C-alpha positions as CSV (number, residue, x, y, z in Angstrom):
1,M,-1.9,0.0,-21.5
2,G,-2.0,-0.2,-25.5
3,A,0.0,-3.6,-27.3
4,N,0.1,-4.3,-31.4
5,A,-1.4,-7.7,-31.3
6,G,-1.6,-8.4,-34.7
7,P,-1.0,-7.9,-38.0
8,D,-3.7,-4.6,-37.3
9,V,-3.6,-2.3,-34.5
10,R,-5.6,-4.3,-31.3
11,V,-5.6,-2.6,-28.0
12,C,-5.3,-4.2,-24.7
13,R,-6.5,-2.5,-21.4
14,L,-5.6,-4.6,-18.2
15,L,-8.4,-3.8,-14.6
16,H,-8.5,-5.3,-11.3
17,H,-9.1,-9.5,-12.7
18,N,-9.8,-8.8,-16.1
19,A,-7.9,-8.3,-19.5
20,T,-10.0,-6.5,-22.3
21,A,-9.0,-6.8,-25.9
22,F,-9.9,-4.3,-28.7
23,A,-9.8,-3.4,-31.7
24,I,-10.0,-0.3,-33.4
25,D,-12.4,0.4,-36.5
26,A,-10.6,1.6,-39.6
27,S,-13.3,3.7,-40.6
28,T,-14.8,6.3,-37.6
29,G,-11.0,5.2,-34.9
30,R,-12.9,4.2,-32.4
31,L,-12.8,1.5,-30.2
32,K,-14.7,-2.2,-30.5
33,P,-14.3,-4.4,-27.1
34,L,-13.5,-7.9,-28.5
35,N,-14.0,-9.4,-25.3
36,Q,-12.7,-10.0,-21.8
37,Q,-10.7,-12.9,-19.8
38,E,-9.8,-13.3,-16.5
39,T,-6.1,-13.0,-15.4
40,G,-5.7,-14.8,-12.7
41,G,-4.8,-12.5,-10.1
42,T,-4.9,-8.5,-8.8
43,N,-4.0,-5.4,-10.1
44,G,-2.6,-6.2,-13.2
45,V,0.0,-4.2,-14.1
46,H,2.3,-5.2,-17.0
47,L,1.5,-6.6,-20.4
48,A,3.2,-7.2,-23.3
49,V,2.6,-9.2,-26.6
50,D,5.4,-11.8,-27.9
51,P,7.1,-11.5,-30.9
52,S,4.9,-13.9,-32.7
53,N,1.6,-12.2,-31.9
54,R,0.2,-15.3,-30.1
55,F,0.7,-14.6,-26.6
56,L,0.0,-11.9,-24.0
57,V,2.0,-12.0,-21.0
58,V,0.4,-10.7,-18.3
59,S,1.9,-9.6,-13.9
60,N,0.0,-8.8,-11.8
61,Y,1.1,-7.2,-8.7
62,S,-1.5,-7.4,-5.7
63,S,-1.1,-11.1,-6.1
64,G,2.5,-11.5,-7.2
65,S,2.0,-14.1,-10.5
66,V,2.3,-14.1,-14.1
67,V,-0.2,-15.3,-16.7
68,V,-0.3,-16.1,-20.4
69,L,-3.6,-15.3,-22.6
70,P,-3.1,-16.9,-25.7
71,I,-4.2,-14.3,-28.6
72,N,-7.4,-15.4,-30.9
73,A,-6.4,-14.5,-34.6
74,D,-9.4,-11.9,-34.3
75,G,-7.6,-10.9,-31.5
76,S,-9.6,-11.4,-29.3
77,L,-8.1,-13.1,-25.7
78,A,-8.1,-17.0,-24.9
79,P,-8.7,-17.7,-21.4
80,L,-5.5,-18.1,-19.7
81,S,-2.9,-21.0,-20.1
82,D,0.0,-20.7,-18.3
83,L,0.1,-19.1,-14.6
84,V,3.0,-19.1,-12.7
85,Q,3.0,-17.7,-8.8
86,L,6.0,-15.7,-7.8
87,Q,7.5,-16.5,-4.1
88,G,7.4,-14.2,-1.4
89,K,5.6,-11.3,-0.4
90,P,4.2,-9.4,-3.1
91,G,3.3,-5.9,-3.5
92,P,6.8,-3.1,-3.0
93,Q,10.1,-4.2,-1.0
94,I,11.4,-2.3,1.7
95,Y,15.5,-3.0,2.2
96,D,17.0,-1.3,5.1
């Protein structure tokens, strides 16, 4: 999963409990890890960067929560600033 998180291209990856920020090395095209922050939940499945490029929003599938991680000026992620626990049973819903 990728996201543009600043004036130059940056990439984020979600894995279990963490979001990882990467920069793209302009000379080699290789990814350079910047840092990793906990997402406050499990199984992050969607991410989005707000229009100001200042916040990463992550939805956690298994724990049924949505969190906000501020994006630092260098593209790294700050610890989560907001967590909303959604009501109801997390996971797929089966309707008759």
